[in-house]
C-alpha positions in Angstrom: 13.0 -18.9 39.8 10.9 -20.7 37.1 11.6 -20.5 33.4 9.1 -17.8 32.6 10.4 -15.5 35.4 14.0 -16.0 34.1 12.9 -15.1 30.6 11.0 -12.0 31.8 14.0 -10.8 33.7 16.1 -11.1 30.6 13.6 -9.1 28.6 13.5 -6.4 31.2 17.3 -6.2 31.2 17.3 -6.0 27.4 14.7 -3.2 27.5 16.9 -1.1 29.9 20.0 -1.6 27.7 18.1 -0.7 24.5 16.7 2.6 25.8 13.0 1.5 25.8 12.5 2.8 29.4 11.0 0.9 32.3 8.1 3.2 33.0 8.1 5.4 30.1 7.9 9.2 29.8 8.7 11.1 26.6 12.5 11.5 26.3 13.7 14.1 23.8 17.2 12.9 24.4 16.7 9.4 23.1 17.3 6.4 25.3 16.7 8.0 28.8 14.2 6.6 31.2 11.6 9.4 31.1 9.0 10.6 33.5 5.4 9.9 34.2 3.2 10.1 31.1 3.8 6.5 30.1 5.5 7.1 26.8 9.0 6.7 25.6 10.8 7.6 22.4 12.9 4.8 21.2 15.2 6.3 18.6 18.2 4.3 19.9 16.3 1.1 20.3 16.5 -1.9 18.0 13.4 -0.7 16.2 13.9 3.0 15.4 11.3 5.6 15.0 8.3 4.1 17.0 7.0 5.4 20.3 6.0 2.7 22.7 2.8 3.1 24.7 2.7 1.0 27.9 -0.2 -1.3 28.5 0.7 -2.0 32.1 -0.1 -5.7 31.8 3.5 -6.9 31.8 3.0 -9.0 28.7 5.5 -9.3 25.9 2.9 -8.5 23.3 -0.3 -6.5 23.6 -3.6 -7.2 22.0 -2.9 -6.6 18.3 0.1 -4.4 19.3 3.8 -5.0 19.8 6.9 -3.7 21.4 7.9 -0.1 21.8 11.7 0.0 21.5 12.9 -3.6 22.1 10.7 -5.1 24.8 9.3 -2.0 26.4 9.9 -2.4 30.1 8.6 -3.4 33.4 5.6 -1.0 33.2 4.1 -2.9 30.2 4.7 -3.3 26.6 5.0 -0.8 23.8 2.9 -0.8 20.7 3.8 -0.2 17.1 2.1 -0.7 13.8 1.0 -4.1 12.5 2.9 -3.6 9.3 6.2 -2.9 11.1 5.7 -5.9 13.4 4.8 -8.1 10.4 8.0 -7.2 8.6 10.1 -8.0 11.7 8.4 -11.3 12.1 8.9 -12.2 8.5 12.6 -11.4 8.6 13.1 -13.5 11.8 14.6 -17.0 11.4 12.2 -19.9 11.8 13.4 -20.9 15.3 12.7 -17.4 16.5 9.2 -17.3 15.0 8.4 -20.6 16.7 9.7 -19.4 20.0 7.6 -16.2 19.8 4.6 -18.2 18.7 4.9 -20.5 21.7 5.5 -17.6 24.1 2.3 -15.9 22.8 0.1 -18.8 23.5 1.7 -20.0 26.7 1.4 -16.6 28.4 -1.8 -15.2 26.8 -0.2 -12.6 24.6 -2.1 -11.1 21.6 -1.3 -11.9 18.0 1.3 -10.0 16.1 -0.8 -9.2 13.1 1.9 -10.8 11.0 0.3 -10.0 7.7 0.5 -6.2 8.5 -3.0 -5.5 7.0 -5.6 -7.6 8.7 -4.3 -6.8 12.2 -3.3 -9.1 15.1 -5.1 -12.2 16.3 -5.2 -12.3 20.0 -5.5 -15.9 21.4 -5.2 -16.9 25.0 -7.2 -20.1 25.2 -5.7 -23.6 25.7 -7.2 -24.9 22.5 -5.2 -22.4 20.4 -2.1 -23.3 22.2 -2.6 -27.0 21.7 -3.4 -26.5 17.9 -0.1 -24.5 17.6 1.8 -27.6 18.7 -0.1 -29.9 16.3 1.6 -30.3 12.8 -0.3 -28.2 10.3 -0.9 -31.2 8.1 -2.9 -32.8 10.8 -5.3 -29.9 10.9 -5.4 -29.8 7.1 -6.6 -33.4 6.8 -9.7 -32.6 8.8 -10.7 -29.4 6.9 -12.7 -30.9 4.0 -15.0 -32.8 6.2 -15.6 -29.9 8.5 -16.2 -27.5 5.6 -18.7 -29.9 4.0 -20.6 -30.1 7.3 -20.6 -26.4 7.8 -21.7 -25.7 4.2 -24.6 -28.2 4.5 -25.7 -26.7 7.8 -25.4 -23.1 6.5 -27.5 -23.8 3.4 -30.1 -26.0 5.0 -29.7 -28.7 2.5 -29.7 -26.5 -0.6 -26.6 -26.6 -2.9 -23.5 -25.1 -1.4 -23.5 -22.4 -4.1 -27.2 -21.7 -3.9 -27.3 -17.9 -3.5 -30.0 -16.8 -6.0 -30.3 -13.3 -4.6 -26.6 -12.7 -5.0 -26.6 -14.2 -8.5 -29.1 -11.7 -9.6 -26.8 -8.8 -8.6 -24.1 -9.8 -11.1 -21.3 -7.9 -9.4 -17.7 -8.4 -10.5 -14.6 -7.2 -8.6 -11.5 -6.7 -10.8 -8.5 -7.3 -8.5 -5.5 -5.6 -10.1 -1.9 -6.5 -9.3 0.3 -3.8 -10.7 3.7 -2.2 -10.5 2.3 1.3 -10.4 -0.1 2.7 -13.1 -2.3 0.8 -15.6 -0.8 1.4 -19.1 -4.2 0.6 -20.7 -6.4 2.4 -18.1 -8.1 4.2 -21.0 -9.2 0.8 -22.4 -10.5 -0.5 -19.1 -12.5 2.8 -18.4 -14.0 2.6 -21.9 -14.8 -1.1 -21.3 -16.7 -0.1 -18.1 -18.8 2.4 -20.0 -20.0 5.7 -18.5 -18.4 5.6 -15.1 -18.1 7.6 -11.9 -15.5 10.0 -13.3 -17.3 11.1 -16.5 -20.8 12.3 -17.5 -20.0 12.2 -21.2 -22.2 9.1 -21.7 -25.1 10.8 -19.9 -24.9 13.9 -22.2 -24.8 11.8 -25.3 -27.7 9.7 -24.2 -29.8 12.8 -23.5 -29.5 13.8 -27.1 -30.5 10.5 -28.6 -33.5 8.4 -27.5 -32.0 5.3 -29.2 -28.9 5.6 -27.1 -31.0 6.1 -24.0 -32.9 2.9 -24.7 -29.6 1.1 -25.3 -28.2 2.4 -22.0 -31.3 1.1 -20.1 -30.8 -2.3 -21.7 -27.1 -2.4 -20.8 -28.0 -1.4 -17.2 -30.2 -4.4 -17.0 -27.8 -6.9 -18.5 -24.3 -5.6 -17.8 -22.7 -6.6 -14.5 -21.8 -4.1 -11.8 -18.0 -3.7 -11.6 -15.8 -2.7 -8.7 -12.0 -2.1 -9.1 -9.5 -2.8 -6.3 -5.8 -2.4 -6.8 -2.6 -3.5 -5.1 0.6 -1.9 -6.5 4.2 -2.6 -5.7 4.9 1.1 -5.8 1.6 2.8 -5.0 3.2 6.2 -4.4 4.2 6.2 -8.1 0.6 5.9 -9.3 -0.3 9.1 -11.3 -3.9 8.2 -12.1 -6.3 9.7 -9.5 -8.9 7.1 -10.7 -6.6 4.2 -9.7 -5.2 5.9 -6.6 -8.7 6.2 -5.2 -9.2 2.5 -5.6 -5.9 1.3 -4.1 -5.8 -0.6 -0.8 -5.1 1.6 2.2 -3.7 0.8 5.6 -6.6 0.3 8.0 -6.6 1.6 11.5 -6.6 -1.6 13.6 -8.5 0.0 16.5 -11.4 1.3 14.4 -11.2 -1.1 11.5 -11.4 1.9 9.2 -8.9 3.2 6.6 -6.8 6.2 7.3 -8.8 8.3 4.9 -12.3 9.1 4.0 -13.6 8.9 0.5 -16.3 10.9 -1.3 -19.2 9.4 -3.2 -17.5 10.0 -6.4 -14.5 7.9 -5.5 -12.1 10.8 -4.9 -9.9 10.9 -1.8 -10.5 13.5 0.9 -7.2 14.0 2.7 -8.4 16.8 4.9 -8.5 14.7 8.0 -5.1 13.0 7.6 -3.0 15.4 5.6 -1.9 15.1 2.0 0.1 11.8 2.3 -2.1 8.8 1.8 -1.0 5.6 3.6 -1.2 3.0 0.8 -1.0 -0.6 1.7 1.6 -2.5 -0.3 3.5 -5.8 0.2 6.3 -4.6 -2.1 6.5 -8.0 -3.8 9.4 -9.2 -5.9 9.0 -11.7 -8.7 7.7 -15.1 -7.5 7.8 -14.0 -3.8 5.3 -15.0 -1.1 4.3 -11.3 -0.9 2.4 -11.6 -4.2 0.3 -14.3 -2.7 -0.4 -12.3 0.4 -1.4 -9.3 -1.7 -3.9 -11.5 -3.6 -5.4 -12.6 -0.2 -5.6 -8.9 0.8 -7.5 -8.0 -2.4 -10.0 -10.8 -1.9 -10.6 -9.9 1.7 -11.2 -6.3 0.8 -13.6 -7.3 -2.0 -15.6 -9.3 0.5 -16.3 -6.1 2.5 -18.2 -4.6 -0.4 -21.9 -4.8 0.3 -21.4 -4.9 4.0 -20.0 -1.3 4.3 -21.6 1.3 2.0 -18.5 3.5 2.2 -16.3 0.7 1.0 -18.7 -0.1 -1.8 -18.8 3.5 -3.0 -15.1 3.8 -3.0 -14.3 0.9 -5.3 -17.4 1.2 -7.6 -16.2 1.7 -11.2 -19.5 1.5 -13.2 -22.2 4.1 -13.0 -24.5 3.8 -10.0 -27.6 1.7 -10.6 -31.2 2.7 -10.1 -32.6 0.9 -7.1 -35.4 -1.5 -8.0 -37.9 -0.1 -5.5 -36.9 3.5 -5.8 -35.6 3.7 -2.3 -32.0 4.2 -3.3 -30.7 2.0 -0.5 -26.9 1.4 -0.5 -27.3 -2.4 -0.5 -29.5 -2.3 -3.6 -27.2 0.1 -5.5 -23.9 -1.6 -4.5 -24.6 -5.2 -3.4 -22.0 -7.8 -2.4 -19.4 -9.0 -5.0 -20.2 -12.3 -6.6 -17.1 -12.8 -8.8 -13.5 -12.0 -8.0 -11.3 -11.7 -11.1 -7.5 -11.4 -10.8 -6.0 -9.1 -13.4 -2.4 -7.8 -14.1 -1.4 -4.4 -15.2 -0.6 -5.8 -18.7 -4.0 -7.3 -19.2 -6.7 -6.1 -21.7 -10.3 -7.3 -21.8 -10.9 -9.7 -24.7 -14.6 -9.5 -24.3 -17.2 -6.7 -23.8 -18.6 -6.0 -20.4 -21.9 -7.7 -21.5 -20.0 -10.8 -22.7 -18.2 -10.9 -19.3 -21.6 -10.9 -17.6 -23.0 -13.7 -19.8 -19.9 -15.9 -19.4 -19.7 -15.5 -15.6 -23.4 -15.4 -14.7 -25.3 -16.8 -17.7 -28.4 -15.3 -19.3 -30.3 -12.8 -17.2 -33.6 -14.6 -17.8 -32.3 -18.0 -16.8 -33.9 -20.1 -14.1 -32.4 -21.3 -10.9 -30.9 -24.4 -12.4 -29.2 -22.4 -15.2 -27.9 -19.9 -12.7 -26.4 -22.8 -10.6 -24.6 -24.0 -13.7 -22.8 -20.7 -13.9 -22.2 -20.0 -10.3 -18.7 -21.6 -10.3 -15.1 -20.5 -10.1 -12.9 -20.6 -13.2 -9.7 -22.3 -12.1 -7.4 -23.9 -14.7 -6.0 -26.3 -12.1 -3.9 -29.5 -12.1 -3.1 -31.9 -9.3 0.4 -32.9 -10.3 3.6 -31.1 -11.6 4.0 -30.9 -15.3 7.8 -30.3 -15.4 10.9 -30.4 -13.2 10.5 -26.8 -12.3 7.1 -27.4 -10.8 8.3 -30.6 -9.1 11.4 -29.2 -7.4 10.5 -25.5 -6.7 6.8 -25.9 -6.0 5.6 -29.3 -4.9 8.8 -30.4 -3.2 9.2 -27.0 -1.6 6.2 -27.7 0.7 6.9 -29.9 3.7 4.6 -32.9 4.1 4.3 -32.0 7.8 2.7 -28.8 6.7 0.5 -29.8 3.7 0.0 -33.4 2.5 1.4 -33.8 -1.0 -2.0 -34.9 -2.2 -3.5 -31.5 -1.3 -1.0 -29.5 -3.4 -2.5 -28.2 -6.6 -1.4 -25.6 -9.1 -3.4 -23.3 -11.4 -3.1 -20.1 -13.5 -2.7 -17.2 -11.2 -5.3 -15.3 -13.2 -8.5 -17.1 -12.0 -12.1 -16.2 -11.2 -13.5 -17.1 -7.7 -17.2 -17.1 -6.9 -18.2 -15.6 -3.6 -18.7 -18.9 -1.8 -15.2 -20.0 -2.7 -13.6 -16.6 -2.0 -15.2 -16.6 1.5 -14.0 -20.2 2.1 -10.4 -19.5 1.2 -10.3 -16.2 3.2 -11.8 -17.9 6.3 -9.6 -21.1 6.0 -6.8 -20.0 8.5 -9.1 -18.6 11.2 -12.0 -21.1 10.9 -10.2 -24.4 10.3 -6.5 -24.0 11.0 -6.6 -22.5 14.5 -5.4 -19.1 13.1 -2.4 -20.5 11.4 -1.7 -18.9 8.1 -1.5 -21.3 5.1 1.0 -19.1 3.3 3.6 -19.7 6.0 3.9 -23.3 4.6 4.8 -21.8 1.2 7.7 -19.5 2.0 10.1 -21.7 0.0 7.8 -22.1 -3.0 8.6 -20.3 -6.2 5.6 -18.5 -7.6 3.3 -19.4 -4.7 0.6 -17.3 -6.4 0.1 -20.4 -8.6 -0.1 -22.7 -5.6 -1.9 -21.0 -2.8 -5.5 -20.6 -4.0 -5.8 -24.0 -5.7 -4.2 -25.7 -2.7 -6.5 -24.0 -0.3 -9.5 -25.1 -2.5 -8.2 -28.6 -2.5 -7.8 -28.6 1.3 -11.4 -27.4 1.5 -12.5 -30.2 -0.8 -13.6 -27.8 -3.6 -10.9 -29.0 -6.0 -10.6 -32.7 -6.1 -9.5 -35.6 -8.3 -12.2 -37.7 -10.1 -13.7 -39.9 -7.3 -14.5 -42.8 -9.6 -11.0 -43.5 -10.8 -8.3 -44.2 -8.3 -4.9 -42.8 -8.9 -5.9 -40.5 -11.8 -4.5 -37.0 -11.7 -6.0 -33.9 -13.1 -3.5 -32.8 -15.8 -3.3 -31.9 -19.5 -4.9 -35.3 -20.4 -8.0 -34.6 -18.3 -11.1 -33.6 -20.2 -14.2 -31.8 -19.2 -14.7 -28.6 -17.3 -15.9 -30.5 -14.2 -13.0 -33.0 -14.0 -11.6 -31.1 -10.9 -14.8 -30.9 -9.0 -18.4 -29.9 -9.6 -17.9 -26.4 -8.1 -15.4 -25.2 -10.6 -15.0 -24.8 -14.3 -11.5 -25.9 -15.3 -10.8 -23.4 -18.0 -8.5 -20.5 -18.7 -9.6 -17.0 -17.9 -6.6 -15.1 -19.3 -4.9 -15.9 -22.6 -1.1 -16.0 -22.5 1.3 -17.0 -25.3 3.9 -19.5 -23.8 5.0 -20.8 -27.2 8.5 -19.4 -26.8 9.0 -21.6 -23.7 10.6 -18.7 -21.8 10.4 -17.7 -18.1 7.6 -15.3 -18.9 4.9 -15.3 -21.7 5.3 -13.3 -24.8 4.7 -9.6 -24.7 2.6 -7.7 -27.2 2.0 -4.1 -28.4 -0.7 -2.4 -30.4 0.3 -4.0 -33.7 -0.5 -7.4 -32.3 -3.8 -6.6 -30.8 -6.3 -7.9 -33.4 -4.6 -11.2 -33.9 -4.1 -11.9 -30.2 -7.7 -10.9 -29.4 -9.0 -13.3 -32.0 -6.9 -16.1 -30.6 -8.0 -15.4 -27.0 -11.7 -15.3 -27.9 -11.4 -18.5 -29.9 -10.2 -20.2 -26.7 -13.0 -18.7 -24.6 -10.7 -16.4 -22.6 -12.1 -13.2 -21.2 -8.7 -11.4 -20.7 -5.4 -11.3 -22.6 -1.9 -10.5 -21.5 0.9 -9.2 -21.8 0.3 -5.9 -23.6 3.1 -3.5 -22.7 4.5 -0.2 -23.6 6.9 -0.2 -26.5 9.7 1.1 -24.4 9.7 -2.1 -22.3 10.6 -4.3 -25.3 14.1 -4.7 -26.8 14.5 -2.1 -29.6 11.2 -0.4 -28.8 8.2 -0.2 -31.1 9.0 -0.4 -34.8 7.7 2.6 -36.7 7.3 4.8 -33.6 4.5 5.1 -31.1 4.1 4.0 -27.5 2.8 0.5 -28.4 -0.5 1.1 -26.5 -3.8 -0.1 -28.0 -6.1 2.7 -28.9 -9.8 2.6 -28.0 -10.8 2.6 -31.7 -8.6 -0.5 -32.3 -10.1 -2.3 -29.3 -13.6 -1.5 -30.6 -12.7 -2.7 -34.1 -11.3 -6.0 -32.8 -14.4 -6.7 -30.7 -16.7 -5.9 -33.7 -14.6 -8.1 -36.1 -14.6 -11.2 -33.9 -18.0 -10.7 -32.4 
C-alpha cells in the first residue's frame, strides 16, 4: 500500500470514530451512520454544529469547501464555512499547516479559504505545487521585475499611474477600523454634507438660491465618498448608518453577500431573517487579524464601480447628477481612486473640499498636474527606529520568507491610490503563487504597520534612493519622493506621541481647536485620538461626554482656514 493509500485509510478510520458517517444520511441521534440522502449531522464530531455534504470525489478537501465532521467519510468530503475552516487552520501548529498545504497540492484538493472572507483557492496544477515548495523569499525577489513588466504592458508605455478618467471621478473610500460604533459619527456625517440619510440640505437649498448655487459648486469640486467599516464587535453597533456599511459574509458560491441592500443604504433582511451575518476578524491589539481586516476593506473597496449594488450600499455622499443625463450607475458611482484608513477615534482635520484638493489636486488641472497628485500617502521608513521595531517587527520576519531589505514600516493610517491598492491586493495570487504574505508576519507585533509598506517594497513601489548606496529612508531623509516616485512620504493622520507611551495621547472636546490647528499646520487630513470622556482616567473635567460638537468643529475649520 503506497503512502497516500495509507493516509486515506487513516482518515476514513478517523471519520468513523468521530461520527462523520461514511455515506451520510441525516442522523438526529448524533454520530450514527445515517441513510441515503448524503448528509450527516456531526454534533459529536471534532467540529461541532456543521452538517457535512458529501462531494463523492474522495478528496480530503472540496473546491472551496472543507470537512463535515472530522474528515467526512468514504463517500466524499463534507463542507463547512470558509470562516470556520479559516479559524481552524489559523489555530493549527505550523507543522500541521505545512502538511495540509502539501496534501492539497499533491492530491489536487481545493483551497481552504484560510482568510474566511475571500473564499478558498483551488489549485491542482503542478506549478502551484512546485511554488509551494519554494521558499517564499525566492518568489518575493522576482516580484518587482514582474510587476514593472506587467505595468508597462498594461499601460502601453504611459505612466503606471496614468488613469486620467479615474482621476476625474475623485472618489474616496473611508476604510473604518472600529471596536463598534463611531463616537463622532455626527461629525463625519456633517463633513460629508447632505447624504443619503437626510434631505435637510435639499430643503434648505430649495429656500435659498445662493445655497443652491453653492451646492452645485460643491458637487463639482467635492469628491465622492464611500464608507466601509470593519468592527471588532459589529453586533454591538447601534447606528443603522454604520451597520448598513459594514462588511458582510459573502456567499462563496454566488459571490454575493448574505443580504440585499436598498438604494438608500438600508438593509433588507426579508430574505435572510433579522440576523445579519457581519464579517469580523475579532482582532486583538497588534494582532495579525487587524492586518487581514485592512486587506478585506481594500478588496471590498475595489469592488465599487464594478458592481452597482455594492456601490450604492457604501455610498455616503449624495448621489451625483450623471454628466450626460443617462443616470448610469458607473457615472453616478465610479470606481474608488483613494483608499483612506481611519480609526474610530479619528476626526477630519480638513473640510471635504480640502480633502479633494489635497488628494487629487485642482479640478481644472492638466494631465501633468493630475499625475503629480495621483500618488499614495505613505509615511514609510526602510529601517527600524528603535529596539521595539528591531526585535518585534524586523527580526520577527524570517529571511527565508521575506528578505530583510524588503521589510518597511509606515503609519497604519495611510492613503493608497487605486493602482497601488490593486497591486497589493493582487500580490499573493498574481506573483506569490497564491501564498498569503501575512502568513510570514504572524510573529510580528503590530503587523498593520508592516504589511502594506512591505508589500509595496516587494512590488518596487517603495524603494530606497537609487543614486546613493546603503542609504536608508528614515527620519533624516528629506523630500516627499525619497521613498519612490509613486508615493508621497507624508503623514495623513496627526497623533501626539510626545508622551512616549505605548499609545498616542487621547483628547476630548476641550482639546479640539488646539489639536486641529497643530494637525493642519503639519498638513495632516485627519487627527486622532478623540475619545469619550468616560474612557479617560477621572472622566471629563466639568462634566460632558467629551465629544466634539458640530459647532466647535465648524469654528475650528473657520479659524484655521
